[in-house]
Backbone as CSV, one residue per row, in Angstrom:
resi,resn,N_x,N_y,N_z,CA_x,CA_y,CA_z,C_x,C_y,C_z
1,UNK,9.809,-7.282,-1.417,8.932,-7.610,-0.287,9.775,-8.115,0.879
2,UNK,9.606,-7.521,2.046,10.375,-8.009,3.199,9.893,-9.383,3.633
3,UNK,10.763,-10.099,4.326,10.373,-11.377,4.905,10.846,-11.416,6.347
4,UNK,10.557,-12.503,7.029,10.863,-12.596,8.454,12.348,-12.405,8.722
5,UNK,13.189,-13.019,7.906,14.631,-12.945,8.125,15.157,-11.529,7.921
6,UNK,14.681,-10.835,6.877,15.165,-9.468,6.634,14.665,-8.510,7.714
7,UNK,13.430,-8.725,8.188,12.919,-7.908,9.291,13.765,-8.139,10.540
8,UNK,14.135,-9.393,10.787,14.957,-9.725,11.947,16.300,-9.004,11.880
9,UNK,16.953,-9.030,10.734,18.265,-8.391,10.609,18.181,-6.891,10.864
10,UNK,17.129,-6.258,10.381,16.960,-4.826,10.631,16.677,-4.564,12.108
11,UNK,15.902,-5.448,12.727,15.599,-5.296,14.151,16.868,-5.466,14.996
12,UNK,17.712,-6.431,14.615,18.970,-6.636,15.338,19.883,-5.422,15.197
13,UNK,19.963,-4.867,13.999,20.793,-3.675,13.783,20.286,-2.504,14.603
14,UNK,18.960,-2.364,14.661,18.363,-1.276,15.442,18.692,-1.454,16.919
15,UNK,18.570,-2.686,17.420,18.849,-2.952,18.826,20.319,-2.707,19.137
16,UNK,21.207,-3.093,18.243,22.638,-2.850,18.443,22.936,-1.359,18.523
17,UNK,22.216,-0.588,17.737,22.453,0.857,17.685,21.822,1.586,18.863
18,UNK,20.554,1.282,19.146,19.793,2.022,20.159,19.820,1.365,21.543
19,UNK,20.286,0.091,21.607,20.368,-0.661,22.861,19.016,-1.047,23.437
20,UNK,17.931,-0.752,22.760,16.605,-1.224,23.123,15.729,-1.191,21.888
21,UNK,14.689,-2.019,21.906,13.750,-2.033,20.780,12.335,-1.998,21.344
22,UNK,11.687,-0.864,21.205,10.303,-0.728,21.661,9.417,-1.643,20.825
23,UNK,8.308,-2.137,21.392,7.406,-2.999,20.626,6.780,-2.246,19.448
24,UNK,6.804,-2.852,18.275,6.206,-2.241,17.089,5.540,-3.312,16.233
25,UNK,4.604,-2.867,15.406,4.028,-3.702,14.356,4.439,-3.102,13.018
26,UNK,4.882,-3.935,12.102,5.232,-3.511,10.751,4.229,-4.165,9.810
27,UNK,3.426,-3.339,9.143,2.362,-3.859,8.295,2.657,-3.538,6.837
28,UNK,2.598,-4.546,6.004,2.924,-4.383,4.593,1.673,-4.097,3.773
29,UNK,1.700,-2.991,3.042,0.647,-2.683,2.085,1.163,-2.980,0.678
30,UNK,0.394,-2.633,-0.322,0.797,-2.950,-1.687,2.076,-2.220,-2.096
31,UNK,2.198,-0.965,-1.672,3.328,-0.159,-2.140,4.072,0.549,-1.020
32,UNK,3.785,0.190,0.227,4.462,0.868,1.330,4.373,0.019,2.595
33,UNK,5.070,0.489,3.603,5.101,-0.169,4.910,4.586,0.803,5.969
34,UNK,3.732,0.323,6.854,3.279,1.107,8.001,3.973,0.570,9.243
35,UNK,4.583,1.463,10.017,5.191,1.086,11.291,4.334,1.670,12.409
36,UNK,3.775,0.785,13.226,2.870,1.215,14.300,3.474,0.879,15.660
37,UNK,3.803,1.885,16.478,4.297,1.617,17.841,3.211,0.958,18.684
38,UNK,3.586,-0.038,19.470,2.628,-0.771,20.301,2.798,-0.376,21.766
39,UNK,1.701,0.044,22.378,1.682,0.286,23.822,1.354,-1.049,24.486
40,UNK,2.364,-1.719,25.001,2.186,-3.065,25.534,1.267,-3.094,26.744
41,UNK,1.058,-1.937,27.389,0.185,-1.856,28.552,-1.279,-1.620,28.170
42,UNK,-1.536,-1.523,26.876,-2.886,-1.266,26.394,-3.200,-2.262,25.275
43,UNK,-3.099,-3.539,25.609,-3.146,-4.597,24.593,-4.451,-4.637,23.806
44,UNK,-5.590,-4.417,24.474,-6.877,-4.515,23.777,-6.972,-3.487,22.657
45,UNK,-6.677,-2.220,22.974,-6.731,-1.179,21.943,-5.714,-1.453,20.840
46,UNK,-4.516,-1.873,21.230,-3.474,-2.108,20.235,-3.857,-3.257,19.306
47,UNK,-4.445,-4.312,19.881,-4.895,-5.427,19.045,-5.978,-4.953,18.072
48,UNK,-6.916,-4.156,18.569,-7.990,-3.664,17.710,-7.451,-2.771,16.600
49,UNK,-6.455,-1.944,16.926,-5.852,-1.086,15.897,-5.265,-1.942,14.779
50,UNK,-4.480,-2.945,15.169,-3.861,-3.816,14.163,-4.929,-4.543,13.349
51,UNK,-5.948,-5.073,14.028,-7.009,-5.803,13.329,-7.769,-4.892,12.374
52,UNK,-8.008,-3.650,12.769,-8.720,-2.730,11.889,-7.878,-2.324,10.694
53,UNK,-6.578,-2.137,10.900,-5.699,-1.848,9.762,-5.716,-3.012,8.784
54,UNK,-5.615,-4.231,9.319,-5.654,-5.431,8.475,-6.967,-5.485,7.689
55,UNK,-8.080,-5.191,8.362,-9.402,-5.259,7.728,-9.586,-4.147,6.709
56,UNK,-9.262,-2.936,7.081,-9.557,-1.775,6.247,-8.607,-1.646,5.068
57,UNK,-7.336,-1.991,5.277,-6.344,-1.840,4.220,-5.975,-3.170,3.570
58,UNK,-6.686,-4.229,3.939,-6.478,-5.557,3.343,-5.000,-5.959,3.411
59,UNK,-4.451,-5.907,4.614,-3.033,-6.230,4.827,-2.837,-7.752,4.757
60,UNK,-1.937,-8.245,3.909,-1.756,-9.698,3.784,-0.814,-10.296,4.825
61,UNK,0.113,-9.496,5.322,1.106,-10.005,6.272,1.640,-8.838,7.094
62,UNK,1.986,-9.115,8.350,2.632,-8.094,9.175,3.534,-8.778,10.188
63,UNK,4.377,-7.966,10.822,5.357,-8.496,11.768,5.265,-7.739,13.092
64,UNK,5.445,-8.450,14.180,5.511,-7.870,15.514,6.936,-8.023,16.029
65,UNK,7.508,-6.925,16.513,8.869,-6.948,17.061,8.818,-6.444,18.499
66,UNK,9.453,-7.176,19.406,9.508,-6.731,20.790,10.633,-7.457,21.530
67,UNK,11.025,-6.892,22.648,11.943,-7.567,23.553,11.129,-8.325,24.605
68,UNK,11.712,-9.394,25.113,11.023,-10.168,26.150,12.043,-10.954,26.950
69,UNK,11.621,-11.434,28.111,12.428,-12.360,28.897,12.099,-13.787,28.456
70,UNK,13.120,-14.596,28.311,12.949,-16.001,27.946,13.498,-16.849,29.081
71,UNK,12.639,-17.686,29.671,13.070,-18.534,30.768,13.615,-19.866,30.289
72,UNK,14.423,-20.499,31.123,14.968,-21.830,30.821,14.170,-22.939,31.488
73,UNK,13.476,-22.582,32.571,12.676,-23.544,33.311,11.216,-23.371,32.896
74,UNK,10.683,-24.348,32.159,9.332,-24.228,31.635,8.267,-24.320,32.723
75,UNK,8.666,-24.688,33.925,7.728,-24.757,35.025,7.592,-23.411,35.739
76,UNK,8.381,-22.433,35.339,8.361,-21.122,35.979,8.038,-20.042,34.957
77,UNK,7.455,-18.960,35.459,7.326,-17.768,34.621,8.721,-17.206,34.375
78,UNK,8.991,-16.656,33.195,10.315,-16.091,32.929,10.773,-15.096,33.990
79,UNK,9.830,-14.315,34.518,10.207,-13.320,35.526,10.666,-13.965,36.829
80,UNK,10.301,-15.243,37.050,10.696,-15.954,38.267,11.895,-16.878,38.059
81,UNK,12.378,-16.941,36.823,13.474,-17.841,36.483,14.804,-17.093,36.601
82,UNK,15.646,-17.504,37.530,16.925,-16.830,37.724,17.843,-16.969,36.514
83,UNK,17.587,-17.979,35.681,18.416,-18.194,34.500,17.819,-17.586,33.232
84,UNK,16.846,-16.712,33.398,16.199,-16.108,32.234,17.190,-15.262,31.436
85,UNK,16.883,-15.104,30.158,17.704,-14.278,29.267,16.818,-13.278,28.543
86,UNK,17.407,-12.136,28.218,16.701,-11.198,27.367,16.690,-11.747,25.948
87,UNK,15.646,-11.411,25.215,15.559,-11.910,23.847,14.852,-10.886,22.964
88,UNK,15.251,-10.892,21.701,14.565,-10.124,20.669,13.649,-11.101,19.940
89,UNK,12.373,-10.754,19.855,11.391,-11.642,19.233,10.765,-10.956,18.028
90,UNK,10.763,-11.663,16.904,10.111,-11.172,15.692,9.085,-12.219,15.257
91,UNK,7.835,-11.810,15.180,6.746,-12.707,14.786,6.215,-12.306,13.416
92,UNK,5.988,-13.279,12.568,5.359,-13.032,11.267,3.913,-13.511,11.345
93,UNK,2.977,-12.651,11.010,1.552,-12.964,11.090,0.927,-12.847,9.707
94,UNK,0.305,-13.919,9.253,-0.340,-13.927,7.950,-1.474,-14.941,7.973
95,UNK,-2.149,-15.093,6.834,-3.240,-16.060,6.757,-2.706,-17.488,6.867
96,UNK,-1.425,-17.650,6.563,-0.787,-18.924,6.843,-0.506,-18.966,8.347
97,UNK,-0.111,-20.117,8.858,0.182,-20.210,10.284,1.390,-19.353,10.638
98,UNK,1.417,-18.864,11.876,2.447,-17.933,12.289,3.831,-18.546,12.390
99,UNK,4.813,-17.665,12.328,6.213,-18.061,12.434,6.921,-17.043,13.320
100,UNK,7.892,-17.494,14.102,8.550,-16.600,15.047,10.024,-16.960,15.174
101,UNK,10.856,-15.923,15.284,12.274,-16.118,15.566,12.591,-15.433,16.889
102,UNK,13.216,-16.159,17.782,13.640,-15.645,19.081,15.158,-15.676,19.143
103,UNK,15.777,-14.530,19.441,17.237,-14.441,19.530,17.612,-13.929,20.918
104,UNK,18.270,-14.753,21.689,18.710,-14.324,23.010,19.888,-13.355,22.881
105,UNK,20.022,-12.475,23.875,21.169,-11.562,23.872,21.508,-11.139,25.289
106,UNK,22.732,-10.718,25.468,23.199,-10.114,26.712,23.887,-8.802,26.359
107,UNK,24.308,-8.071,27.369,25.055,-6.841,27.149,26.384,-6.947,27.886
108,UNK,27.463,-6.567,27.204,28.773,-6.641,27.838,28.976,-5.459,28.776
109,UNK,30.161,-5.344,29.320,30.443,-4.290,30.310,30.312,-2.891,29.719
110,UNK,30.408,-2.800,28.399,30.277,-1.495,27.735,28.853,-1.242,27.227
111,UNK,27.959,-2.169,27.548,26.578,-2.007,27.118,26.309,-2.451,25.697
112,UNK,27.299,-3.087,25.058,27.119,-3.538,23.686,26.359,-4.866,23.664
113,UNK,25.580,-5.055,22.618,24.772,-6.259,22.477,25.649,-7.450,22.079
114,UNK,25.481,-8.546,22.797,26.165,-9.801,22.463,25.080,-10.833,22.168
115,UNK,25.025,-11.287,20.920,23.961,-12.196,20.516,24.223,-13.619,20.982
116,UNK,23.147,-14.286,21.378,23.251,-15.670,21.827,22.521,-16.611,20.890
117,UNK,21.885,-17.622,21.433,21.240,-18.643,20.616,19.997,-18.094,19.921
118,UNK,19.690,-18.702,18.778,18.538,-18.285,17.977,17.638,-19.486,17.720
119,UNK,16.331,-19.273,17.863,15.361,-20.348,17.679,14.260,-19.880,16.738
120,UNK,13.982,-20.701,15.713,12.876,-20.425,14.795,11.738,-21.387,15.098
121,UNK,10.549,-20.849,15.308,9.373,-21.664,15.631,8.347,-21.538,14.512
122,UNK,7.880,-22.659,14.011,6.886,-22.694,12.945,5.507,-23.006,13.535
123,UNK,4.477,-22.576,12.826,3.097,-22.910,13.181,2.775,-22.577,14.637
124,UNK,3.251,-21.422,15.089,3.023,-21.045,16.481,1.764,-20.182,16.612
125,UNK,1.156,-20.252,17.787,0.029,-19.365,18.077,0.573,-18.097,18.725
126,UNK,0.087,-16.960,18.258,0.454,-15.692,18.869,-0.803,-14.882,19.135
127,UNK,-0.952,-14.321,20.340,-2.119,-13.491,20.619,-2.162,-12.226,19.765
128,UNK,-1.049,-11.911,19.089,-0.995,-10.733,18.226,-1.377,-11.047,16.784
129,UNK,-1.572,-12.327,16.463,-1.894,-12.707,15.088,-3.406,-12.677,14.885
130,UNK,-3.912,-11.621,14.259,-5.360,-11.489,14.100,-5.914,-12.544,13.146
131,UNK,-5.086,-13.063,12.253,-5.561,-14.082,11.312,-5.888,-15.391,12.030
132,UNK,-5.258,-15.613,13.176,-5.451,-16.865,13.914,-6.587,-16.775,14.927
133,UNK,-7.221,-15.622,15.013,-8.269,-15.387,15.997,-9.622,-15.331,15.288
134,UNK,-10.478,-16.303,15.534,-11.757,-16.378,14.836,-12.675,-15.198,15.157
135,UNK,-12.429,-14.534,16.278,-13.266,-13.391,16.665,-12.564,-12.064,16.399
136,UNK,-11.580,-12.083,15.487,-10.726,-10.904,15.291,-11.493,-9.675,14.809
137,UNK,-12.588,-9.879,14.068,-13.319,-8.744,13.519,-14.696,-8.609,14.157
138,UNK,-14.797,-9.001,15.425,-16.061,-8.897,16.131,-15.976,-7.808,17.196
139,UNK,-17.129,-7.379,17.653,-17.168,-6.317,18.655,-17.720,-5.041,18.046
140,UNK,-18.035,-4.084,18.889,-18.703,-2.862,18.439,-17.826,-2.004,17.537
141,UNK,-16.523,-2.020,17.788,-15.641,-1.241,16.917,-15.689,-1.749,15.482
142,UNK,-15.823,-3.053,15.324,-15.835,-3.618,13.980,-17.212,-3.498,13.330
143,UNK,-18.259,-3.421,14.153,-19.579,-3.091,13.612,-19.529,-1.699,12.997
144,UNK,-18.922,-0.756,13.719,-18.772,0.601,13.196,-17.895,0.611,11.948
145,UNK,-16.792,-0.122,11.992,-15.880,-0.162,10.846,-16.588,-0.727,9.617
146,UNK,-17.324,-1.822,9.799,-18.030,-2.422,8.669,-19.078,-1.476,8.098
147,UNK,-19.726,-0.704,8.973,-20.710,0.275,8.515,-20.032,1.348,7.664
148,UNK,-18.884,1.814,8.109,-18.142,2.812,7.351,-17.681,2.231,6.017
149,UNK,-17.268,0.948,6.036,-16.741,0.332,4.820,-17.829,0.062,3.782
150,UNK,-19.095,0.230,4.162,-20.168,0.133,3.181,-20.150,1.332,2.230
151,UNK,-19.484,2.392,2.647,-19.428,3.608,1.849,-18.247,3.553,0.875
152,UNK,-18.309,4.378,-0.140,-17.205,4.498,-1.085,-16.193,5.477,-0.498
153,UNK,-15.227,4.945,0.244,-14.292,5.813,0.953,-13.371,6.559,0.001
154,UNK,-13.081,5.973,-1.143,-12.292,6.702,-2.142,-13.043,7.954,-2.591
155,UNK,-14.356,7.823,-2.785,-15.162,8.965,-3.193,-15.232,10.006,-2.083
156,UNK,-15.388,9.532,-0.848,-15.395,10.454,0.294,-14.092,11.230,0.353
157,UNK,-12.984,10.525,0.166,-11.666,11.168,0.233,-11.495,12.182,-0.892
158,UNK,-11.943,11.829,-2.107,-11.825,12.759,-3.242,-12.638,14.024,-3.002
159,UNK,-13.867,13.852,-2.522,-14.718,15.012,-2.275,-14.149,15.886,-1.162
160,UNK,-13.606,15.256,-0.134,-13.009,16.030,0.962,-11.794,16.800,0.465
161,UNK,-10.964,16.158,-0.347,-9.758,16.816,-0.882,-10.143,18.025,-1.723
162,UNK,-11.192,17.876,-2.543,-11.648,18.996,-3.372,-12.160,20.129,-2.500
163,UNK,-12.887,19.760,-1.428,-13.428,20.792,-0.546,-12.321,21.560,0.148
164,UNK,-11.306,20.826,0.658,-10.183,21.505,1.315,-9.461,22.428,0.346
165,UNK,-9.262,21.959,-0.882,-8.562,22.777,-1.882,-9.368,24.019,-2.221
166,UNK,-10.687,23.844,-2.395,-11.552,24.969,-2.734,-11.559,26.005,-1.618
167,UNK,-11.505,25.543,-0.385,-11.516,26.458,0.760,-10.132,27.018,1.063
168,UNK,-9.135,26.585,0.281,-7.779,27.089,0.476,-7.060,26.487,1.666
169,UNK,-7.547,25.331,2.118,-6.946,24.664,3.273,-6.026,23.542,2.820
170,UNK,-5.013,23.287,3.624,-4.101,22.189,3.334,-4.772,20.856,3.645
171,UNK,-4.578,19.894,2.775,-5.155,18.565,2.998,-4.431,17.906,4.170
172,UNK,-5.137,17.626,5.272,-4.474,17.008,6.431,-4.093,15.552,6.188
173,UNK,-4.624,14.981,5.117,-4.323,13.584,4.783,-3.875,13.517,3.320
174,UNK,-2.615,13.867,3.051,-2.144,13.914,1.657,-2.168,12.562,0.961
175,UNK,-2.298,11.493,1.727,-2.382,10.163,1.133,-3.645,9.474,1.636
176,UNK,-4.251,8.677,0.777,-5.494,7.979,1.115,-5.304,7.076,2.332
177,UNK,-4.145,6.396,2.423,-3.900,5.492,3.550,-3.920,6.239,4.875
178,UNK,-3.430,7.477,4.876,-3.440,8.267,6.109,-4.876,8.622,6.504
179,UNK,-5.707,8.831,5.513,-7.126,9.076,5.779,-7.768,7.854,6.419
180,UNK,-7.424,6.657,5.931,-7.969,5.428,6.499,-7.476,5.227,7.932
181,UNK,-6.216,5.549,8.198,-5.693,5.433,9.557,-6.393,6.415,10.500
182,UNK,-6.750,7.578,9.958,-7.522,8.538,10.756,-8.886,7.957,11.124
183,UNK,-9.512,7.251,10.190,-10.807,6.628,10.463,-10.685,5.622,11.607
184,UNK,-9.599,4.860,11.610,-9.377,3.890,12.684,-9.277,4.599,14.035
185,UNK,-8.521,5.692,14.076,-8.400,6.437,15.328,-9.742,7.035,15.729
186,UNK,-10.511,7.486,14.737,-11.857,8.018,14.984,-12.727,6.968,15.667
187,UNK,-12.673,5.737,15.171,-13.464,4.650,15.760,-13.003,4.364,17.191
188,UNK,-11.698,4.335,17.406,-11.174,4.088,18.753,-11.655,5.146,19.734
189,UNK,-11.743,6.381,19.260,-12.105,7.491,20.135,-13.579,7.494,20.508
190,UNK,-14.451,7.050,19.594,-15.882,7.213,19.845,-16.608,5.943,20.234
191,UNK,-16.011,4.774,19.965,-16.726,3.521,20.230,-16.139,2.829,21.455
192,UNK,-16.950,2.672,22.478,-16.568,1.946,23.675,-17.484,0.730,23.803
193,UNK,-16.901,-0.401,24.145,-17.665,-1.648,24.164,-18.861,-1.598,25.105
194,UNK,-18.760,-0.780,26.158,-19.853,-0.754,27.138,-20.981,0.190,26.718
195,UNK,-20.785,0.967,25.656,-21.786,1.945,25.238,-22.537,1.479,23.996
196,UNK,-23.695,2.094,23.762,-24.417,1.855,22.519,-23.667,2.531,21.369
197,UNK,-23.801,1.953,20.185,-23.136,2.530,19.022,-23.966,3.691,18.491
198,UNK,-23.328,4.826,18.297,-23.998,6.000,17.751,-23.571,6.165,16.294
199,UNK,-24.361,5.598,15.379,-23.990,5.646,13.968,-24.070,7.065,13.398
200,UNK,-24.772,7.970,14.081,-24.869,9.336,13.569,-23.508,10.013,13.542
201,UNK,-22.585,9.509,14.352,-21.265,10.136,14.389,-20.461,9.840,13.125
202,UNK,-20.881,8.837,12.373,-20.198,8.590,11.098,-20.329,9.818,10.199
203,UNK,-21.552,10.388,10.136,-21.777,11.546,9.283,-21.014,12.772,9.767
204,UNK,-20.678,12.773,11.057,-19.927,13.902,11.593,-18.425,13.780,11.334
205,UNK,-18.009,12.644,10.834,-16.585,12.417,10.592,-16.057,13.451,9.617
206,UNK,-15.217,14.342,10.134,-14.598,15.396,9.325,-15.624,16.284,8.615
207,UNK,-16.866,16.329,9.127,-17.935,17.117,8.516,-18.212,16.705,7.083
208,UNK,-18.017,15.421,6.776,-18.265,14.913,5.437,-19.538,14.076,5.484
209,UNK,-20.471,14.348,4.581,-21.647,13.513,4.472,-21.241,12.201,3.833
210,UNK,-21.607,11.088,4.422,-21.202,9.791,3.920,-22.207,9.218,2.910
211,UNK,-23.011,10.096,2.305,-23.790,9.625,1.164,-23.046,10.041,-0.092
212,UNK,-23.522,9.648,-1.225,-22.834,9.944,-2.483,-23.559,10.999,-3.296
213,UNK,-24.219,11.900,-2.592,-24.924,12.967,-3.303,-23.991,14.115,-3.555
Protein backbone atom coordinates (compact mmCIF):
# COMPACT_ATOMS: atom_id res chain seq x y z
CA UNK A 1 0.00 0.00 0.00
CA UNK A 2 1.46 3.37 -0.94
CA UNK A 3 1.76 6.12 1.63
CA UNK A 4 2.34 9.86 1.52
CA UNK A 5 6.13 9.57 1.62
CA UNK A 6 6.35 6.97 -1.17
CA UNK A 7 3.95 9.00 -3.34
CA UNK A 8 6.14 12.06 -2.72
CA UNK A 9 9.32 10.25 -3.81
CA UNK A 10 7.69 9.10 -7.04
CA UNK A 11 6.36 12.61 -7.68
CA UNK A 12 9.83 14.09 -7.12
CA UNK A 13 11.38 11.57 -9.53
CA UNK A 14 8.73 12.38 -12.12
CA UNK A 15 9.36 16.12 -11.75
CA UNK A 16 13.12 15.62 -12.05
CA UNK A 17 12.60 13.65 -15.25
CA UNK A 18 9.83 15.65 -16.94
CA UNK A 19 10.64 19.09 -15.40
CA UNK A 20 6.94 19.63 -14.63
CA UNK A 21 4.19 17.78 -12.83
CA UNK A 22 0.63 18.26 -14.04
CA UNK A 23 -2.04 18.14 -11.31
CA UNK A 24 -3.29 14.58 -10.71
CA UNK A 25 -5.31 12.57 -8.22
CA UNK A 26 -4.11 9.08 -7.27
CA UNK A 27 -6.93 6.97 -5.86
CA UNK A 28 -6.30 3.65 -4.15
CA UNK A 29 -8.72 0.78 -4.69
CA UNK A 30 -8.52 -2.68 -3.17
CA UNK A 31 -6.26 -4.12 -5.85
CA UNK A 32 -5.24 -1.24 -8.09
CA UNK A 33 -4.53 2.46 -8.40
CA UNK A 34 -6.47 4.98 -10.48
CA UNK A 35 -4.58 8.03 -11.75
CA UNK A 36 -6.92 10.88 -12.70
CA UNK A 37 -5.55 14.03 -14.41
CA UNK A 38 -7.00 17.20 -12.86
CA UNK A 39 -8.06 20.18 -14.97
CA UNK A 40 -7.26 22.91 -12.46
CA UNK A 41 -9.37 25.39 -14.44
CA UNK A 42 -12.48 23.25 -13.99
CA UNK A 43 -12.42 22.69 -10.23
CA UNK A 44 -16.14 22.00 -9.70
CA UNK A 45 -16.29 19.14 -12.21
CA UNK A 46 -12.96 17.76 -11.05
CA UNK A 47 -14.06 17.81 -7.41
CA UNK A 48 -17.30 16.04 -8.33
CA UNK A 49 -15.40 13.40 -10.32
CA UNK A 50 -13.15 12.64 -7.35
CA UNK A 51 -16.10 12.62 -4.92
CA UNK A 52 -18.08 10.27 -7.16
CA UNK A 53 -15.15 7.89 -7.53
CA UNK A 54 -14.77 7.89 -3.74
CA UNK A 55 -18.51 7.23 -3.31
CA UNK A 56 -18.98 4.66 -6.05
CA UNK A 57 -15.76 2.69 -5.59
CA UNK A 58 -15.55 3.13 -1.80
CA UNK A 59 -12.07 4.66 -1.98
CA UNK A 60 -10.47 4.83 1.51
CA UNK A 61 -7.60 7.19 0.70
CA UNK A 62 -6.27 9.23 -2.22
CA UNK A 63 -3.53 11.73 -2.96
CA UNK A 64 -3.45 15.04 -4.84
CA UNK A 65 -0.20 16.09 -6.53
CA UNK A 66 0.40 19.50 -8.06
CA UNK A 67 2.88 22.32 -8.43
CA UNK A 68 2.20 25.67 -6.80
CA UNK A 69 3.79 28.95 -5.81
CA UNK A 70 4.64 29.28 -2.12
CA UNK A 71 4.99 32.79 -0.73
CA UNK A 72 7.18 33.91 2.17
CA UNK A 73 5.05 36.90 3.13
CA UNK A 74 1.79 35.65 4.64
CA UNK A 75 0.22 39.06 4.12
CA UNK A 76 0.51 38.70 0.34
CA UNK A 77 -0.82 36.31 -2.25
CA UNK A 78 2.01 34.07 -3.51
CA UNK A 79 1.63 35.57 -6.98
CA UNK A 80 2.35 39.03 -5.49
CA UNK A 81 5.30 37.92 -3.36
CA UNK A 82 8.64 38.65 -5.03
CA UNK A 83 10.26 36.04 -2.79
CA UNK A 84 7.87 33.26 -3.77
CA UNK A 85 9.21 29.81 -4.61
CA UNK A 86 7.94 27.01 -6.75
CA UNK A 87 6.88 23.97 -4.79
CA UNK A 88 5.74 20.40 -5.29
CA UNK A 89 2.73 19.65 -3.10
CA UNK A 90 1.43 16.20 -2.22
CA UNK A 91 -1.78 15.96 -0.17
CA UNK A 92 -3.11 12.80 1.45
CA UNK A 93 -6.91 12.72 1.78
CA UNK A 94 -8.69 10.14 3.92
CA UNK A 95 -11.37 9.82 6.58
CA UNK A 96 -8.67 10.81 9.02
CA UNK A 97 -7.60 14.46 8.96
CA UNK A 98 -5.56 15.51 5.95
CA UNK A 99 -1.80 15.58 5.69
CA UNK A 100 0.38 17.48 3.22
CA UNK A 101 4.04 17.70 2.26
CA UNK A 102 5.34 20.81 0.50
CA UNK A 103 8.81 20.73 -1.09
CA UNK A 104 10.25 23.92 -2.52
CA UNK A 105 12.44 23.72 -5.62
CA UNK A 106 14.31 25.84 -8.12
CA UNK A 107 15.86 25.09 -11.50
CA UNK A 108 19.54 25.57 -12.25
CA UNK A 109 20.97 27.05 -15.44
CA UNK A 110 20.56 23.69 -17.16
CA UNK A 111 16.93 23.38 -16.14
CA UNK A 112 17.62 20.66 -13.59
CA UNK A 113 15.54 20.51 -10.42
CA UNK A 114 17.26 21.66 -7.23
CA UNK A 115 15.29 20.71 -4.13
CA UNK A 116 14.90 23.14 -1.26
CA UNK A 117 13.18 23.07 2.11
CA UNK A 118 10.47 20.54 2.92
CA UNK A 119 7.50 21.04 5.23
CA UNK A 120 5.04 18.43 6.50
CA UNK A 121 1.66 19.73 7.69
CA UNK A 122 -0.71 17.62 9.79
CA UNK A 123 -4.46 18.02 10.25
CA UNK A 124 -4.72 20.49 7.38
CA UNK A 125 -7.86 21.50 5.53
CA UNK A 126 -7.78 20.99 1.78
CA UNK A 127 -10.56 21.95 -0.65
CA UNK A 128 -9.68 18.74 -2.51
CA UNK A 129 -10.38 16.48 0.49
CA UNK A 130 -13.94 15.23 -0.01
CA UNK A 131 -13.89 13.50 3.38
CA UNK A 132 -13.53 16.89 5.09
CA UNK A 133 -16.48 18.42 3.25
CA UNK A 134 -19.86 17.76 4.88
CA UNK A 135 -21.65 18.50 1.59
CA UNK A 136 -19.34 16.30 -0.49
CA UNK A 137 -22.11 13.97 -1.68
CA UNK A 138 -24.84 16.55 -2.18
CA UNK A 139 -26.19 18.08 -5.36
CA UNK A 140 -28.04 16.74 -8.39
CA UNK A 141 -25.14 14.68 -9.65
CA UNK A 142 -25.10 12.73 -6.41
CA UNK A 143 -28.87 12.31 -6.45
CA UNK A 144 -28.41 10.64 -9.83
CA UNK A 145 -25.44 8.61 -8.57
CA UNK A 146 -27.37 7.39 -5.53
CA UNK A 147 -30.28 6.40 -7.76
CA UNK A 148 -27.96 4.38 -9.97
CA UNK A 149 -26.32 2.80 -6.91
CA UNK A 150 -29.71 1.42 -5.86
CA UNK A 151 -29.28 -1.03 -8.72
CA UNK A 152 -27.14 -4.15 -8.75
CA UNK A 153 -24.37 -2.76 -10.93
CA UNK A 154 -22.45 -6.03 -10.89
CA UNK A 155 -25.51 -7.71 -12.39
CA UNK A 156 -25.89 -4.93 -14.96
CA UNK A 157 -22.25 -5.33 -15.93
CA UNK A 158 -22.54 -9.14 -16.22
CA UNK A 159 -25.63 -8.91 -18.41
CA UNK A 160 -24.04 -6.26 -20.61
CA UNK A 161 -20.86 -8.35 -21.01
CA UNK A 162 -22.93 -11.38 -22.03
CA UNK A 163 -24.89 -9.29 -24.52
CA UNK A 164 -21.73 -7.87 -26.11
CA UNK A 165 -20.22 -11.35 -26.35
CA UNK A 166 -23.39 -12.81 -27.85
CA UNK A 167 -23.51 -10.04 -30.44
CA UNK A 168 -19.85 -10.62 -31.26
CA UNK A 169 -18.81 -7.19 -30.02
CA UNK A 170 -15.75 -6.37 -27.97
CA UNK A 171 -16.46 -5.42 -24.37
CA UNK A 172 -15.65 -1.68 -24.15
CA UNK A 173 -15.18 -2.08 -20.39
CA UNK A 174 -13.02 -5.19 -19.83
CA UNK A 175 -12.91 -4.40 -16.12
CA UNK A 176 -15.81 -3.59 -13.79
CA UNK A 177 -14.00 -0.50 -12.44
CA UNK A 178 -13.81 0.95 -15.95
CA UNK A 179 -17.56 0.47 -16.27
CA UNK A 180 -18.06 2.41 -13.02
CA UNK A 181 -15.81 5.22 -14.27
CA UNK A 182 -17.93 5.34 -17.42
CA UNK A 183 -21.02 5.80 -15.25
CA UNK A 184 -19.35 8.78 -13.57
CA UNK A 185 -18.63 10.38 -16.94
CA UNK A 186 -22.21 9.61 -18.00
CA UNK A 187 -23.51 11.53 -14.97
CA UNK A 188 -21.19 14.47 -15.66
CA UNK A 189 -22.43 14.64 -19.24
CA UNK A 190 -26.17 14.56 -18.54
CA UNK A 191 -26.67 16.20 -15.14
CA UNK A 192 -26.38 19.97 -14.86
CA UNK A 193 -27.15 21.68 -11.56
CA UNK A 194 -29.42 24.24 -13.22
CA UNK A 195 -31.59 21.58 -14.93
CA UNK A 196 -34.18 19.13 -13.69
CA UNK A 197 -32.96 15.58 -13.24
CA UNK A 198 -34.13 13.23 -15.98
CA UNK A 199 -34.07 9.79 -14.36
CA UNK A 200 -35.28 8.19 -17.60
CA UNK A 201 -31.77 8.59 -18.94
CA UNK A 202 -30.55 5.99 -16.47
CA UNK A 203 -32.39 3.32 -18.48
CA UNK A 204 -30.78 4.64 -21.63
CA UNK A 205 -27.31 4.12 -20.20
CA UNK A 206 -25.60 1.86 -22.73
CA UNK A 207 -29.08 0.60 -23.77
CA UNK A 208 -29.19 -1.53 -20.63
CA UNK A 209 -32.42 -1.87 -18.69
CA UNK A 210 -31.63 -1.14 -15.06
CA UNK A 211 -34.18 -3.60 -13.73
CA UNK A 212 -33.24 -7.17 -12.87
CA UNK A 213 -35.60 -8.91 -15.24
